[in-house]
C-alpha positions in Angstrom: 0.0 0.0 0.0 2.8 2.4 0.9 4.5 1.7 -2.5 1.2 2.4 -4.4 0.8 5.7 -2.5 4.3 6.8 -3.3 4.0 5.8 -7.0 0.8 7.9 -7.3 2.4 10.8 -5.6 5.5 10.5 -7.9 3.3 10.5 -11.1 1.3 13.5 -9.9 4.4 15.4 -9.0 6.2 14.7 -12.2 3.3 15.7 -14.4 2.8 19.0 -12.6 6.3 19.9 -11.7 8.2 22.5 -13.5 10.5 21.0 -16.2 13.5 22.5 -14.4 12.7 20.5 -11.2 15.8 18.7 -10.2 15.6 14.9 -10.0 17.5 14.9 -6.7 15.0 17.4 -5.2 12.1 15.0 -6.3 13.9 12.1 -4.7 14.3 14.1 -1.4 10.6 15.0 -1.4 9.6 11.3 -1.9 12.0 10.2 0.9 10.5 12.8 3.3 7.0 11.6 2.5 8.0 8.0 3.0 9.4 8.8 6.4 6.1 10.5 7.4 4.1 7.5 6.2 6.3 5.1 8.2 6.0 7.3 11.3 2.2 7.2 11.0 2.3 3.4 10.7 4.4 3.1 13.8 2.1 5.2 16.0 0.5 3.3 18.9 -3.3 3.0 18.9 -3.5 5.5 21.8 -1.9 8.2 19.5 -4.3 7.8 16.7 -7.1 10.4 16.5 -9.9 7.8 16.3 -10.0 4.0 17.1 -11.8 1.0 18.4 -9.9 -1.4 20.6 -10.7 -4.7 22.3 -7.7 -7.1 22.3 -5.1 -7.2 25.1 -1.9 -6.9 23.2 0.2 -8.2 26.1 -2.1 -11.2 26.6 -0.7 -14.8 26.2 -2.0 -16.7 23.1 -4.7 -19.0 24.3 -6.4 -21.8 22.3 -9.0 -19.3 21.0 -6.7 -16.3 20.7 -5.7 -13.4 22.9 -7.8 -12.3 25.9 -9.9 -9.2 25.4 -10.1 -6.2 27.6 -13.2 -5.9 29.8 -15.4 -3.9 27.3 -14.7 -2.5 23.8 -13.3 1.0 23.8 -14.3 3.7 21.2 -12.4 6.9 20.8 -14.1 9.6 18.7 -12.2 11.3 15.9 -13.1 14.9 17.0 -12.2 14.4 20.7 -9.3 12.0 21.2 -9.0 12.6 24.9 -12.6 11.3 25.4 -13.8 7.7 25.1 -16.7 5.3 25.5 -16.7 1.6 26.6 -19.4 -1.0 26.2 -19.5 -4.7 26.8 -21.3 -7.7 28.3 -20.5 -10.3 30.9 -22.3 -13.7 31.1 -21.6 -16.5 33.5 -23.5 -19.8 33.3 -23.9 -22.6 35.8 -25.2 -26.1 35.4 -25.4 -27.7 38.9 -26.6 -30.7 40.9 -27.4 -29.6 44.5 -28.1 -32.1 47.3 -29.2 -30.3 50.4 -28.7 -32.5 53.5 -30.7 -35.7 53.2 -33.3 -34.1 50.9 -33.7 -34.7 47.2 -31.2 -33.5 44.7 -32.1 -30.4 42.6 -30.6 -30.2 39.2 -30.6 -26.7 37.8 -29.2 -24.5 35.0 -29.1 -20.8 35.4 -27.2 -17.6 34.6 -25.0 -16.8 37.5 -24.3 -13.3 36.2 -25.9 -11.3 33.4 -24.5 -7.8 33.0 -24.4 -4.9 30.5 -21.5 -2.6 31.3 -20.8 0.9 30.0 -18.2 3.5 30.8 -17.3 7.0 29.5 -14.2 9.1 29.7 -14.6 12.9 29.8 -10.9 13.9 29.5 -7.6 13.3 31.2 -8.9 12.9 34.7 -12.6 12.1 34.8 -14.7 9.0 33.8 -17.9 7.3 34.7 -18.6 3.6 35.1 -22.0 1.8 35.3 -23.5 -1.6 34.9 -27.0 -3.1 35.0 -27.4 -6.7 36.1 -29.8 -9.6 36.6 -27.7 -12.1 38.4 -28.9 -15.7 39.2 -31.5 -15.6 36.4 -33.6 -18.8 36.3 -32.1 -20.1 39.5 -34.0 -22.7 41.4 -37.1 -24.8 40.7 -39.2 -21.7 40.2 -36.9 -20.4 37.5 -37.0 -16.9 39.1 -36.0 -14.2 36.6 -35.2 -11.6 39.2 -35.1 -7.9 38.2 -32.4 -5.7 36.6 -30.8 -3.3 39.0 -27.8 -1.0 39.1 -24.4 -2.4 40.2 -21.5 0.0 39.9 -22.4 3.6 39.1 -19.5 5.8 40.1 -17.6 8.9 38.9 -13.8 8.5 39.0 -11.4 11.4 39.2 -8.0 10.0 38.4 -4.8 11.8 39.4 -6.3 15.3 39.7 -3.0 16.5 41.1 -0.9 14.4 38.6 0.1 11.9 41.3 -1.0 8.3 41.8 -1.3 9.1 45.6 -4.6 10.9 45.2 -7.7 9.6 43.3 -11.4 9.8 44.0 -14.6 7.9 43.4 -18.1 9.1 44.1 -21.5 7.4 44.3 -21.8 3.6 43.9 -18.2 2.2 44.1 -16.9 -0.8 46.0 -15.3 -0.3 49.4 -12.5 -2.8 50.1 -14.0 -4.9 52.9 -12.5 -8.0 51.3 -10.0 -8.8 48.6 -12.1 -11.4 46.8 -15.2 -9.2 47.0 -13.3 -6.2 45.5 -11.9 -8.2 42.6 -14.1 -8.2 39.5 -16.3 -11.3 39.3 -14.8 -11.8 35.8 -11.4 -12.4 37.4 -12.3 -14.7 40.4 -11.4 -18.3 40.3 -14.8 -19.5 41.6 -18.0 -17.6 40.7 -19.5 -18.1 44.1 -17.3 -16.4 46.6 -16.7 -17.6 50.2 -19.7 -17.4 52.6 -17.7 -15.2 55.1 -16.7 -12.8 52.4 -20.3 -12.5 51.1 -21.3 -11.7 54.7 -18.6 -8.9 54.9 -20.0 -7.5 51.6 -23.3 -6.7 53.4 -22.1 -6.0 56.9 -20.9 -2.4 56.5 -22.4 -1.1 53.4 -25.2 -2.4 51.2 -23.7 -4.8 48.7 -20.3 -3.2 49.6 -21.2 -0.3 47.4 -23.8 1.8 49.1 -23.5 5.4 47.9 -20.2 6.7 49.2 -17.2 9.0 48.6 -13.7 7.5 48.7 -10.1 8.6 48.2 -7.5 6.0 47.2 -4.0 5.8 45.7 -0.6 4.2 45.8 3.0 5.0 46.3 5.2 3.4 43.6 2.9 0.3 43.8 4.5 -0.4 47.2 1.7 1.0 49.4 -1.9 1.1 48.4 -4.7 2.7 50.5 -8.4 3.5 50.5 -10.5 5.6 52.8 -14.2 6.0 52.5 -17.5 7.0 54.1 -21.1 6.7 53.0 -24.4 4.9 53.2 -24.4 2.0 55.7 -25.7 -1.6 55.5 -29.3 -2.7 55.4 -30.6 -5.0 58.2 -32.8 -6.6 55.6 -29.7 -7.9 53.8 -27.7 -8.6 57.0 -27.9 -12.2 58.3 -28.1 -13.2 61.9 -25.8 -16.0 63.3 -28.1 -18.6 62.0 -28.1 -17.2 58.4 -31.6 -15.7 58.6 -32.2 -12.4 56.8 -33.6 -9.5 58.7 -36.6 -9.4 56.3 -37.7 -12.7 57.8 -38.1 -11.1 61.3 -39.9 -7.9 60.4 -36.8 -5.7 61.0 -37.2 -2.0 60.8 -34.7 0.9 61.3 -35.2 3.9 63.6 -31.7 5.4 63.4 -28.6 4.8 61.3 -25.2 6.6 60.9 -22.9 6.6 57.9 -20.1 4.1 57.7 -16.4 5.0 57.7 -13.1 3.2 57.4 -10.2 2.3 55.2 -7.7 -0.2 53.9 -3.9 -0.3 53.5 -2.0 -2.8 51.4 1.8 -3.4 51.2 3.9 -4.9 48.4 7.3 -4.9 50.2 9.6 -6.8 47.7 11.1 -5.2 44.7 9.8 -6.7 41.5 6.8 -8.3 43.4 4.5 -5.3 43.4 0.7 -5.7 43.0 -0.4 -3.8 39.9 -3.9 -5.4 39.4 -6.4 -6.9 41.8 -7.2 -10.3 40.3 -7.2 -14.0 41.2 -6.3 -15.1 37.6 -2.7 -14.4 36.4 -2.5 -16.9 33.5 1.0 -18.0 34.5 2.5 -14.6 34.0 4.6 -12.5 36.4 4.8 -12.5 40.2 3.5 -10.5 43.2 3.3 -10.6 47.0 1.1 -8.4 49.1 -0.5 -8.2 52.5 -3.0 -5.7 54.0 -5.5 -4.9 56.7 -8.8 -2.9 56.8 -11.1 -1.6 59.4 -14.7 -0.5 58.8 -17.4 0.7 61.2 -21.1 1.7 61.4 -21.2 3.5 64.7 -25.0 3.5 65.0 -27.7 1.1 63.8 -30.9 1.2 65.9 -34.3 -0.4 65.3 -36.7 -3.2 66.1 -37.0 -6.9 65.1 -40.5 -7.9 65.8 -41.1 -7.1 69.4 -37.3 -6.9 70.2 -35.0 -3.9 69.9 -31.4 -3.6 68.8 -28.7 -0.9 69.2 -25.7 -2.0 67.2 -22.2 -0.7 66.5 -20.9 -2.8 63.7 -17.2 -3.1 63.2 -15.4 -5.3 60.7 -11.7 -6.2 60.7 -10.2 -7.8 57.6 -6.7 -9.0 56.9 -5.5 -10.3 53.6 -2.3 -11.9 52.1 -1.8 -13.0 48.5 1.0 -14.1 46.1 1.6 -15.6 42.7 4.6 -16.9 41.0 4.2 -18.0 37.4 1.3 -20.4 37.4 0.9 -20.7 41.2 -1.6 -18.4 43.0 -2.3 -18.4 46.7 -4.6 -16.1 48.6 -6.1 -16.0 52.1 -8.2 -13.6 54.3 -9.3 -13.3 57.9 -12.5 -11.6 59.1 -13.7 -10.5 62.5 -17.2 -9.1 63.0 -18.4 -7.2 66.1 -22.1 -6.8 67.3 -23.3 -9.9 65.4 -27.0 -10.6 66.0 -27.5 -14.1 67.4 -31.1 -14.3 66.2 -33.6 -11.8 64.9 -36.4 -13.8 66.3 -36.3 -12.9 70.0 -38.2 -11.2 72.8 -36.9 -8.1 74.6 -33.5 -6.9 73.4 -31.6 -8.6 70.5 -28.6 -10.6 71.7 -25.3 -9.8 70.1 -21.7 -11.2 70.1 -18.7 -11.6 67.8 -17.9 -13.8 64.8 -14.7 -14.6 63.0 -13.3 -16.9 60.3 -11.0 -17.3 57.3 -10.5 -18.9 54.0 -7.6 -19.8 51.7 -7.7 -20.4 48.0 -5.2 -21.3 45.3 -4.8 -22.1 41.6 -2.1 -23.6 39.4 -2.3 -22.6 35.7 -0.6 -24.9 33.2 0.2 -23.0 30.0 1.8 -26.1 28.5 -1.6 -27.8 28.8 -3.6 -25.0 27.0 -4.1 -23.1 30.3 -5.9 -25.8 32.2 -5.9 -24.8 35.9 -6.8 -26.9 38.9 -7.9 -24.9 42.0 -9.1 -25.3 45.6 -10.7 -23.3 48.4 -11.2 -24.1 52.1 -13.2 -22.0 54.5 -14.0 -22.0 58.2 -16.4 -19.5 59.8 -17.7 -19.4 63.4 -20.8 -17.3 63.0 -21.2 -16.7 66.8 -18.1 -17.1 69.0 -20.0 -16.9 72.2 -21.9 -20.2 71.8 -21.2 -23.7 70.2 -22.9 -24.9 67.1 -22.7 -21.8 64.9 -19.9 -23.0 62.7 -19.8 -23.3 58.8 -17.1 -25.2 56.9 -16.8 -25.3 53.1 -14.4 -27.1 50.8 -14.2 -26.6 47.0 -12.0 -28.3 44.4 -12.2 -27.8 40.6 -10.6 -27.2 37.3 -10.8 -24.1 35.1 -9.9 -24.1 31.4 -9.0 -20.7 30.1 -9.8 -21.0 26.4 -9.3 -17.3 25.8 -8.2 -16.1 29.2 -11.1 -14.9 31.2 -12.9 -13.8 28.0 -13.9 -17.4 27.3 -13.6 -19.8 30.2 -15.2 -23.1 31.3 -14.8 -25.2 34.4 -16.1 -28.0 36.7 -16.0 -28.0 40.5 -17.3 -29.9 43.6 -18.3 -28.1 46.8 -19.1 -29.6 50.2 -20.7 -27.3 52.9 -21.0 -28.5 56.5 -23.3 -26.6 58.9 -23.4 -26.7 62.7 -26.5 -27.6 64.7 -27.6 -23.9 64.8 -26.7 -23.0 61.2 -28.6 -25.8 59.4 -27.3 -29.1 61.0 -26.7 -30.7 57.6 -24.1 -31.3 54.9 -24.7 -30.1 51.3 -22.9 -31.3 48.2 -22.8 -29.3 44.9 -21.4 -30.3 41.5 -21.1 -27.5 38.9 -20.2 -27.0 35.3 -19.4 -23.3 34.7 -18.7 -21.0 31.8 -17.9 -17.4 31.2 -18.0 -15.0 28.2 -17.3 -11.3 28.2 -16.0 -8.6 26.0 
């Protein structure tokens, strides 16, 4: 193509040039034009005035090709510092669920169904939003659920041209748990640990009640987040038995905002954490550890005929590493003012709860990115009395056909419940899949 363009330019120039034009001058003009064309060809996509991008250029080559970015990016021709992203995320599950000694339920449903959009308004400001209908067709009743808003936040990135200070406003996740903060497209198992899901509702509604937060990092060595905003909903919060507040006619009389923060360290040179994920595809290495503390100072109301006056505090500690194909991650949680049972007379009894989980995966690029994984979890839902424990074990295999863009897997999960949390053992076999772009 370059030769054709140069030939056309040469013909036009020769036919219109003055007869006295020196041949050497013409050669110089052609050489200069050739250099300009080569410079344009070498420009990176980010330097072009208009483009559409999707493929991760640094992605490994999987069986079905390179992994895509989350969402397709469009950059307009007349405003190259602005952009628009759009994409979808679908996770499917086919499972056989045996609950205690009851009959087995075989089910197929969409674990996550999401439409995601984002827009950049310049160098510093962007907006991210998604609508979702997760767990569609789950259960015997094939409940469809309803679409609702997930993330919906305004991000102000490096307003002072330093990675130390960034802001998010509105519906953005607070870092109550590493696995809860990581995008569901990048977690090893679609269903997160029970204790982490509890943390997601304990401080702020679905860990993203409307809030304002400041976050940043220092040379990727130290990361932090501080935030305050709308607190949790008792209707979503579970008591120590696992019963929702909505089952006990819970109502709120008084509630404060939540506040808190997280700090994370990557102490070793060359082992810095640059992206929160559980799936590293056998590339690179990292080591990090951190701690967070979150609090809802006041949560008052009634549960049936009983009253409650809670000060909810959550302590979370995390540690994670990966080296090549091996990934290991663990978290510890401690909850204060846990409700023993919503169904009571007089005042609601409270206590403490704690637990932990550990998970790991080993990706084998030499076997087309097949990756066995495991997770083990222990949770004492009410420390002050016996019989409130939950133990869960999961083993499985993921196959990254195109990284996280196209992924399938199988897993087995065994959940054991204490006498006050169900007094049974459940077994679940799953076949899973994921598609996004």
